[in-house]
C-alpha positions as CSV (number, residue, x, y, z in Angstrom):
1,F,-13.6,-83.1,-88.8
2,L,-15.0,-81.1,-85.9
3,T,-17.1,-78.0,-86.4
4,I,-16.0,-75.4,-83.8
5,D,-18.7,-72.9,-84.6
6,F,-21.6,-72.8,-87.0
7,G,-24.3,-70.2,-87.6
8,S,-27.0,-69.5,-90.2
9,S,-29.5,-66.8,-90.8
10,G,-31.4,-65.5,-93.7
11,Q,-29.1,-63.7,-96.2
12,R,-28.7,-60.2,-95.1
13,Y,-28.1,-59.2,-98.7
14,A,-30.8,-61.3,-100.3
15,K,-32.0,-58.5,-102.5
16,L,-28.7,-58.6,-104.3
17,S,-27.7,-61.0,-107.0
18,A,-26.6,-64.5,-105.7
19,P,-22.9,-64.0,-106.6
20,E,-22.9,-60.6,-104.9
21,A,-24.6,-61.8,-101.7
22,E,-22.5,-64.9,-101.5
23,T,-19.2,-63.0,-102.0
24,V,-20.0,-60.4,-99.3
25,G,-21.1,-63.2,-96.9
26,A,-18.0,-65.3,-97.7
27,V,-15.6,-62.4,-97.0
28,H,-17.3,-61.7,-93.7
29,G,-17.1,-65.4,-92.8
30,M,-13.4,-65.5,-93.7
31,R,-12.7,-62.6,-91.4
32,V,-14.4,-64.4,-88.4
33,A,-12.6,-67.7,-89.3
34,I,-9.2,-66.1,-89.4
35,R,-9.8,-64.6,-85.9
36,Y,-10.6,-68.1,-84.7
37,Q,-7.5,-69.5,-86.5
38,D,-5.2,-66.9,-84.9
39,S,-6.6,-67.6,-81.4
40,W,-6.2,-71.4,-81.8
41,W,-2.8,-71.1,-83.4
42,M,-1.5,-68.9,-80.5
43,I,-3.0,-71.3,-77.9
44,C,-1.9,-74.6,-79.5
45,F,1.3,-73.6,-81.3
46,P,2.6,-70.4,-79.7
47,L,6.2,-70.9,-81.0
48,S,5.2,-71.3,-84.7
49,C,2.6,-68.6,-84.8
50,P,3.9,-65.7,-87.0
51,T,3.8,-62.2,-85.5
52,E,2.0,-59.4,-87.3
53,E,5.3,-58.1,-88.8
54,Q,6.2,-61.6,-90.1
55,R,2.9,-62.2,-91.8
56,G,3.8,-60.0,-94.8
57,L,7.3,-61.4,-95.1
58,I,6.8,-65.2,-94.8
59,T,4.2,-67.7,-95.7
60,P,3.9,-69.9,-92.6
61,D,2.9,-73.5,-92.7
62,V,-0.6,-73.6,-91.2
63,P,-0.9,-76.5,-88.8
64,P,-3.3,-79.0,-90.2
65,N,-5.7,-79.0,-87.2
66,I,-6.4,-75.2,-87.6
67,E,-6.7,-75.0,-91.4
68,I,-9.7,-73.0,-92.6
69,R,-11.7,-74.8,-95.2
70,Q,-14.3,-72.4,-96.6
71,R,-17.0,-74.2,-98.6
72,E,-18.9,-72.3,-101.3
73,D,-21.5,-73.4,-103.9
74,N,-21.3,-70.3,-106.1
75,T,-18.6,-70.5,-108.8
76,A,-18.6,-66.7,-109.4
77,C,-18.0,-66.1,-105.7
78,I,-15.1,-68.6,-105.6
79,T,-13.5,-67.1,-108.7
80,A,-13.8,-63.5,-107.4
81,L,-12.3,-64.5,-104.0
82,Q,-9.4,-66.4,-105.6
83,R,-8.5,-63.7,-108.1
84,G,-9.1,-60.7,-105.9
85,W,-11.2,-58.9,-108.4
86,S,-14.2,-59.3,-110.6
87,K,-15.4,-57.1,-113.4
88,K,-19.0,-57.7,-112.5
89,L,-18.5,-57.4,-108.8
90,S,-16.1,-54.4,-108.9
91,H,-18.5,-52.3,-106.8
92,I,-18.4,-54.6,-103.7
93,P,-15.4,-53.1,-102.0
94,I,-16.9,-49.6,-102.2
95,V,-20.5,-50.4,-101.5
96,Y,-20.1,-53.1,-98.8
97,G,-16.7,-52.4,-97.4
98,V,-15.3,-55.9,-98.1
99,S,-12.0,-56.4,-99.9
100,L,-11.8,-59.1,-102.5
101,M,-8.0,-58.6,-102.7
102,W,-7.7,-59.1,-98.9
103,A,-9.5,-62.5,-99.3
104,A,-7.3,-63.5,-102.3
105,E,-4.2,-62.7,-100.3
106,R,-5.4,-65.0,-97.4
107,I,-6.1,-67.8,-100.0
108,R,-2.6,-67.3,-101.5
109,E,-1.0,-67.4,-98.1
110,S,-2.8,-70.8,-97.6
111,R,-4.5,-69.5,-94.5
112,V,-7.9,-70.3,-96.2
113,Q,-8.7,-73.1,-98.6
114,M,-11.7,-72.6,-100.8
115,F,-13.7,-75.7,-101.8
116,K,-16.5,-75.9,-104.3
117,E,-19.3,-77.6,-102.5
118,A,-22.4,-79.0,-104.1
119,S,-25.5,-77.0,-103.2
120,L,-27.1,-80.2,-101.8
121,E,-24.3,-80.5,-99.3
122,M,-24.3,-77.0,-97.9
123,L,-25.0,-77.1,-94.2
124,A,-26.9,-73.8,-94.0
125,D,-29.4,-74.6,-96.7
126,P,-31.6,-77.0,-94.7
127,M,-31.9,-74.2,-92.0
128,T,-33.0,-71.5,-94.4
129,K,-34.5,-73.4,-97.4
130,L,-36.7,-76.4,-98.0
131,T,-34.0,-79.0,-98.8
132,D,-33.0,-82.4,-97.6
133,S,-32.1,-82.3,-93.9
134,N,-30.1,-85.5,-94.2
135,V,-27.1,-83.4,-95.1
136,F,-26.4,-83.1,-91.4
137,E,-26.0,-86.9,-91.1
138,R,-24.0,-87.2,-94.3
139,R,-21.5,-84.5,-93.0
140,G,-21.3,-86.0,-89.5
141,V,-22.9,-83.0,-87.7
142,L,-25.8,-85.1,-86.4
143,V,-26.1,-88.9,-85.8
144,N,-29.2,-90.9,-86.7
145,A,-29.9,-92.8,-83.5
146,E,-31.6,-95.6,-85.5
147,N,-28.3,-96.4,-87.2
148,V,-26.2,-96.6,-84.0
149,S,-25.6,-100.0,-82.6
150,M,-25.5,-100.3,-78.9
151,G,-23.0,-102.8,-77.5
152,V,-24.6,-104.6,-74.6
């Protein structure tokens, strides 16, 4: 597991309900991740990378080292993204310009894998909330120097 890019900021849509803000943020994140995926796919596996015309016709096998694993702790958000619609979040495409159906299609194509992540294990939370910062060590992002043995 190697994190290529990571960012965190206060939620831009914090005044919204949690499912609404998380869903809008998740679709924006998915858009960026797919741009990275396409770039890495073309660089590492140019012969197997589907063209724009082929994408609608075939479901390509995504190479394991460029899979997108999107972690989310909000169940309503995950459900809406996997279905492509939500009765309670039906206004999102119109108000915020993000398509739940587009996200669902990327998930069905296996270009994005959604994972339910425990809130305590979310990497962004220690940066924006008062939570346990040891999540960085547990997830392998940081190493605790006290626990590293030096071979001499």
